[in-house]
C-alpha positions as CSV (number, residue, x, y, z in Angstrom):
1,M,28.2,10.0,-10.1
2,K,25.2,12.2,-9.4
3,T,25.8,15.3,-7.2
4,L,22.8,15.9,-4.2
5,N,21.6,19.4,-4.0
6,L,21.3,19.5,-0.3
7,G,19.2,22.8,-0.4
8,E,16.1,20.0,-1.6
9,S,16.4,18.1,1.2
10,D,13.7,17.3,4.0
11,P,15.4,17.4,7.7
12,R,12.0,16.4,9.0
13,F,12.1,12.9,6.8
14,I,14.4,10.8,8.9
15,S,12.6,11.3,12.4
16,E,9.2,11.0,10.3
17,V,10.5,7.3,9.2
18,E,11.8,6.6,12.0
19,Q,8.9,7.3,14.2
20,R,6.5,5.4,11.8
21,S,8.8,2.4,11.5
22,G,9.7,2.4,15.1
23,Q,13.9,1.9,13.6
24,K,16.7,3.8,14.2
25,I,18.1,4.4,10.6
26,S,20.3,7.2,12.1
27,R,22.3,4.3,13.8
28,C,22.9,3.0,9.5
29,Y,26.8,3.3,9.1
30,Q,26.7,2.4,5.1
31,C,28.4,-1.1,5.8
32,G,26.0,-2.4,2.8
33,A,25.3,-6.0,4.4
34,C,21.7,-4.9,3.6
35,T,22.3,-4.8,0.0
36,G,24.6,-7.7,0.1
37,R,21.8,-10.2,1.4
38,C,18.8,-9.0,-0.5
39,P,17.6,-11.3,-3.1
40,N,15.9,-8.7,-5.1
41,T,18.8,-6.0,-5.5
42,F,19.2,-7.2,-9.2
43,A,15.7,-6.0,-9.8
44,Y,16.0,-2.6,-7.5
45,D,16.4,1.0,-9.0
46,L,18.5,1.6,-5.9
47,P,20.2,-0.9,-3.7
48,V,18.9,-0.9,-0.4
49,N,21.5,0.8,1.5
50,R,21.3,3.9,-0.5
51,V,17.7,4.0,0.0
52,M,18.9,4.1,4.1
53,R,21.4,7.1,3.0
54,L,18.9,8.7,0.7
55,I,16.3,8.6,4.4
56,Q,19.2,10.0,6.3
57,L,20.0,12.9,3.8
58,G,15.8,13.8,3.8
59,R,15.7,12.8,0.3
60,R,12.0,12.4,0.8
61,E,10.9,12.5,-3.1
62,E,13.7,10.0,-4.3
63,V,13.5,7.4,-1.9
64,L,9.1,7.7,-2.1
65,S,9.4,7.8,-5.7
66,C,11.8,4.6,-6.4
67,S,10.6,1.5,-7.1
68,A,13.0,-0.5,-4.8
69,I,10.7,0.0,-1.8
70,W,7.8,-1.5,-3.7
71,L,10.3,-4.9,-5.0
72,C,11.0,-5.7,-1.3
73,A,10.2,-9.2,-0.7
74,A,10.0,-8.7,3.3
75,C,12.4,-11.8,3.1
76,Q,14.3,-10.4,6.6
77,A,17.6,-11.1,5.0
78,C,18.6,-7.6,5.5
79,A,17.3,-7.4,8.9
80,V,19.1,-10.4,10.2
81,Q,22.6,-9.1,8.6
82,C,22.4,-5.6,9.8
83,P,24.9,-5.1,12.5
84,N,22.8,-2.5,13.9
85,E,20.0,-4.5,14.4
86,I,17.6,-2.1,12.3
87,D,14.6,-4.1,10.7
88,V,15.3,-2.8,7.4
89,T,12.0,-4.3,5.6
90,R,9.9,-2.4,8.7
91,V,11.5,0.8,6.7
92,M,10.7,-0.2,3.5
93,E,7.2,-1.3,4.5
94,T,7.3,2.3,6.0
95,C,8.2,4.1,2.7
96,R,5.9,2.2,0.7
97,Q,3.0,3.3,3.2
98,M,4.6,6.9,2.7
99,S,5.0,6.3,-1.2
100,A,1.2,5.6,-1.4
101,E,-0.2,8.4,1.0
102,A,1.8,11.3,-0.9
103,G,0.9,9.7,-4.8
104,L,4.5,9.5,-5.3
105,V,4.4,5.3,-6.6
106,S,7.3,4.7,-9.2
107,E,5.0,2.3,-11.2
108,R,1.2,1.7,-10.9
109,A,1.3,-1.8,-11.6
110,I,3.5,-2.8,-8.8
111,Q,1.2,-0.9,-6.2
112,V,-2.1,-2.6,-7.7
113,F,-0.2,-5.9,-7.4
114,V,0.7,-5.5,-3.9
115,K,-2.9,-4.4,-3.4
116,S,-4.2,-7.4,-4.9
117,F,-1.9,-9.4,-3.1
118,L,-3.0,-8.3,0.3
119,G,-6.5,-8.1,-0.6
120,S,-6.5,-12.0,-1.7
121,V,-4.8,-12.8,1.6
122,K,-7.1,-10.6,3.6
123,R,-10.0,-12.5,2.0
124,N,-8.7,-16.1,1.9
125,G,-6.3,-16.3,4.7
126,R,-3.7,-16.8,2.0
127,A,-3.1,-15.7,-1.6
128,F,-5.7,-17.3,-4.0
129,E,-3.7,-17.4,-7.7
130,P,-6.3,-17.1,-10.0
131,G,-8.4,-14.5,-7.7
132,L,-5.3,-12.6,-7.4
133,M,-4.3,-13.1,-11.2
134,A,-7.9,-12.0,-12.2
135,G,-7.8,-8.6,-10.0
136,Y,-4.6,-7.5,-11.6
137,M,-5.6,-7.9,-14.9
138,F,-8.8,-6.1,-14.2
139,R,-7.3,-3.2,-12.5
140,T,-4.4,-2.7,-14.8
141,G,-5.9,-3.6,-18.2
142,R,-3.6,-6.2,-19.0
143,F,-5.8,-8.7,-19.8
144,F,-3.7,-11.1,-21.8
145,T,-0.3,-11.0,-19.5
146,D,0.9,-14.3,-18.8
147,V,-2.3,-16.1,-19.7
148,D,-0.3,-18.7,-21.3
149,L,0.8,-20.0,-18.3
150,A,-2.7,-20.8,-17.0
151,P,-3.0,-24.1,-18.8
152,V,0.3,-25.3,-17.5
153,M,-0.1,-24.3,-13.9
154,L,-3.5,-26.2,-13.9
155,A,-2.0,-29.0,-15.4
156,K,0.5,-29.6,-12.7
157,R,-2.1,-28.7,-10.3
158,K,-0.7,-25.3,-9.2
159,L,-3.8,-23.3,-9.4
160,A,-6.9,-24.0,-7.4
161,F,-10.2,-23.2,-8.4
162,K,-11.5,-22.4,-5.2
163,P,-9.5,-20.5,-2.5
164,H,-8.1,-22.2,0.3
165,K,-10.1,-20.8,3.4
166,A,-7.6,-22.2,6.3
167,G,-7.1,-19.2,8.7
168,N,-8.6,-16.3,7.1
169,G,-10.5,-15.4,10.1
170,E,-7.5,-15.0,12.2
171,V,-5.3,-13.3,9.3
172,A,-8.5,-11.2,8.8
173,D,-8.2,-10.1,12.7
174,I,-4.1,-9.2,11.9
175,F,-5.3,-7.1,8.5
176,R,-8.0,-5.6,11.1
177,R,-5.3,-4.5,13.7
178,Y,-2.7,-3.4,11.5
179,E,-5.2,-0.9,10.0
180,E,-6.4,0.7,13.0
181,E,-3.3,0.4,15.4
182,G,-0.5,0.6,12.3
183,P,2.6,-1.2,11.8
184,V,4.9,-0.3,14.9
185,S,2.1,-0.4,17.6
186,C,0.0,-3.4,16.6
187,N,1.2,-6.4,18.9
188,L,1.1,-10.0,17.1
189,E,2.1,-11.5,20.5
190,S,-1.5,-10.8,21.5
191,D,-4.2,-13.5,23.1
192,H,-5.3,-13.6,19.0
193,A,-1.7,-15.1,17.8
């Protein structure tokens, strides 16, 4: 068991994450429901409830440098299960933003994939897999990663040759509002929805 030196804690961290996420993390009493419902826990370096506890303890660097915040699929399973109605998904997204701002991303390839995926959705209204893969491979230098899957996916018609442009204007507008207003104040219930 690892002993934490609370002298290395940042007591402002929890209030910063709460303010930026709009969630009351201090209400988390470590029931573990979020971790129990998370489909990606097996891949995390820290379980979700541990991330929440480290935020409460002001362990800024540990939280912002863990890979769990980057591997969160934002499926909302944790938020639905939380007895205190904490939107853990929003907390994880806030921590990802703070991690990128602080330059503490645990694995560059994860951040590159997230940026490539979001860029593809922003441009096309949904993910365009060939463009996403090409962008990821170009940015990481991993040119031959999973190339053997392309013929199989093409044969099964799982890869399109050109992007589907359905709703890309509306999706681009959501990205614009998010960039201008931030995750908490961005009102997705506006007249654009």
